[in-house]
N, C-alpha and C positions, 0 to 999 in steps of 0.2 A: 495272303500278302496284305490285304486291306486291314485285316484284323491286327497284324503285327504293327502296321503303321499307326493304327488307332491306339494300341497299347503304348507305343512310344510317344505319340503326340499328346495324349491326355495328361500324363505327368508333366510334360514340358509346358503345356498351357497353364496348368495349375501353378507351376513354379513361376512363370512369368506374371501371372495374376498376383501372386504374393509379393513379388518384387515391385510391381507398380503400386500396389497398396502401401507398401513400406515407403516408397518414395513420396507418395501423397501424404502419408503421416508425417514424414520428415519435413515436407514443405509447410504443412500446417503448423508444426511446432516452431519452425523457423519464423513463420509469419507472426506467430504469437509473441515470440521473443522480440522481433522487430517492432511490433505494435506497442509492446510495453516500453521499448526504447523511445519510440515516437511520443508516447504519452509523457514520459519523463522529460524529454527534450522540450516539450511544450511548457513545462514548468520552469525552464531555465530563464525565461523572460521575467518570471516572478522573482527569481533569485537576483537577477541583475537590478531590477527596479528596487527591491528591498535593500540591497546593498547600498545603492545610491541614496535612498531615503534615510537609511540609518547613519551613513557617513555625514550627510548634511545635518541631520538632527544632532549627532554627537558633536560636530564642529560648532554648531550654533549654541548648544548648551554649554560647551566648554568655554565659550567667550563670556557667558553669563555667570561664571564661577559656580557651576552646578557641583553638587557633591560628587566625590569620586566613585561612589557605589553606582550611581546612575550611569556615569561614563563607562565604568567597567561592564555593566550589564549590556550596554549598547555594543561595546567592543566584543563581548562574548558572542553576541548574536551575529556580528559580522564574521567572526572566526568560524562559527557554525555554517554560515552561508558559503564561506570560502571552501570549507571541507566538503559540503554537499556538491558544490561545483566540481571539486577535484575528484570526488568519488565517481561522478558521472563521466568525467573526461577519462579517468583511468579505465572504466568499463569499456568505453568506446575505443580507446587505444588498444586494449587487449582482446577485444572481440574479433574473431576471424570467422568468416563464412565457412561452414564445414564441407565445402565442395569436394575436397580431396579425400575425405574420410569415408570409410565403409559405413553402411547404413547403421549398424548397431553403435559404432563409435560416434557417429554423427548424432544419433539420438541421445546418447549419454552426454555428449558435449552440450547439446542444445538444452537438455534438462538442467544441467549445471548452470548454463548461461541464463536460463529463465529464473532460476533461484537468485542468481547474482543481481540481475536487473530488477527483480522484485525487491531485493534488499536496498538497492539504490533508490528505488521509488519511495520506500519507507523512510529512508534517511532524508531524502529531499522533502517529502511531505511534512514530516515532523519538524524539520528545521525551518521550513517556510512558515508553518503554523506558529512556532515559538517566536520567530522573528516578527511576524505580524502582530502578535499579542504584545510583545515588548515595545514595538514601534508605537502602537496605539496608546499604550500606557504612558510613555514618556513624551509623546507628541503634544500632549495636553499641557506639558510644563513650559512650552515655548512662550 
């Protein structure tokens, strides 16, 4: 009888161990996705500050009859910052915690979300870098 119980219990314990490991893997992946989100959110302050600075600079230069190419360059960077902000807000609006999904579905979803949030970070980082460069270039014309 003990032998039959052992033969039944061993596969059950192995199955439970795999399930717990899968849950841990899922939690780690979700934590990675959320950490990337948090990192991107930290850059939102840079976007807001740059937008304010670029608007002020554009408005100041516009009163000094600056050439239209300069004003267009500043407006282009403002549009880029607005798009980066929008991309981040869209990702946040569409992200749903995979609590109700089966493990494999949740893992697939989280991998997709990781790719999406990494693309958001790339958009934000490149847009911020371009806006900073443009701001520094035209700030000297004041």
